[in-house]
C-alpha positions, 0 to 999 in steps of 0.5 A: 555527452552526460545525462542528468538524473533529476528527481521526477514528479510525484504528484502536486502535493509533494515538492521533494523526495529523499534519497533512500538508497543508491542501487548502484555504486559510484562509477559502475556501468549501467544499462538503460532501464536498470534501477539506480536509486530509490527515492522516498516521500511522505507517500511513496517509495519509487526507483528511478531508472537509468535513461541510457547506457553509461557510467553512473556518477552520484552527486546526492548522498543517501539522506539527501533531500532534493527538490522536484527536478533537482539533480541526483547524479549523472550518466557519462557514456565514456569511462575515462572522462568520468573524473572530469565530468563529475567535478564540473558536474558538482561545481555547476548544477549540485543542489544539496540541501543547505543543511545536510543530514548527518545519516549514520552508517548502520554497520559502523554503529552495530559495533561489537557489544552495541545494545541498540542501533539508532537510524532515521525513520523513513519519510514513508514510515514517519507518515504512517506513524503520523496518520495512525496517531491522527486517526485515533485522535480525530476519529471516534473509533469503535469496533464490531466483530462477527465470523463468517463460514468460508466453506462456499468460497473455498469450494468455488475456488476449488472448482474454478481456480484452474480454469481461472489460471488457464483462461486469464492467467491469474488466480481466483483469491479471496479478496474479489469476493470481499470487495464485492461483499463490501461494495454490496454492504456499502450500498445497503448501509450508505452512512459508512460511505461518508466522511466528515469535512469540517462541519460537513458530512460528505456522502460518497456515491462511488465505490473505490476500495482501498486494499492494504498491501504490506511492503518492506517499507510499510503498509500502503493502501492502493485503490480499486476504482469503480469496484461495483462495476468490475467483474471478479476477474478484473478485480483480480487482475487489478489486485495483482498488478497493484501488489507488483507495483507496490512491492517493487517501488513503482506505485503512483500518488494516483494509485493511493489516493481517493478511496472510500473504505478499505480492506485489510487482510491480516489472515495473511500473516496469521492473525486471528483477530484484530481491531484495525485502524481507520484510514483517514478520512474514510469512516470504515475498515474491515479486517480479515483474518486467518481461516481456521477449522473450528467446531460450529453448531449446524442444524443442532449438530457440531460440525467442523467448518472453515471460519474467519473472524471479521472485525469492522472499525468504524467512526462512531461520529457518523456511523451508529452501532446498529448501522455497523452491525448491519454492515458487518451482517451483510458482508457475512451473508455475502461471502457465505452465500456467494453469487459468482459469475466466471 
């Protein structure tokens, strides 16, 4: 008896998904739990796993747009009947789009002497592009900058990192310190924890922080819920879990919705300074950057310190320049004078 592979639900606002890539070829044996196909929506990318052992048969092609609950293919437990089963399946349950996409084969297009390759943007990349343009068109984005001395946090990490790994099985990273610093700054400058909805201004009374994570398919921003109520170790564990889910394509819609402020760490890739773009409808985003040993003045002397540039982009329709500077100074002071509890 064959088992139908259908498009799972991705949340109420999503009605279809596109077949980004078949991970297992037609007619190949699969085991229960094996990832077999990658689906993309305008918000997430996720793999569908085999629900039984058997032989995989494709119905949908790469590039096809299939409704939620629609059929992608099936798994037959007996290899000898696969041809008959596939023909029957295509006649009875196939739900191909009425106007199938003519998705080009990239390898075929990259012929000798070719000067470019044309390929369709993924739905996730289309959404990223659309949202970035909307953010710049709809908000009055302004950025302010500062720098912070990372010496104290680096010393804490040296002191406690081994104990963290031994006790909790995870590292003590920089991001948990910045999340705590951002929460403190949002509490002291609540205007940045606001958003515009039509002609209304909504003041958030919670602290759900979006963390930008780069994946092969693009940048996504999963959310740490109630960050004000979590300890550094809870934050580190949740960050590690979200990063694993994001990079393995298992992030959910719920993981990505509801954030009130975003932190983006371009320093991971070596960025010295940048102006991050808002994550609508949020009114602020903090850009972290690479740590660089630089000469600075301390007590009338020139010393070398591990310094990081910070950038705050904010919606000037809601946030005044004075408030933005106060926010960034609060983050700076919290990083340079951390209160840390193991």
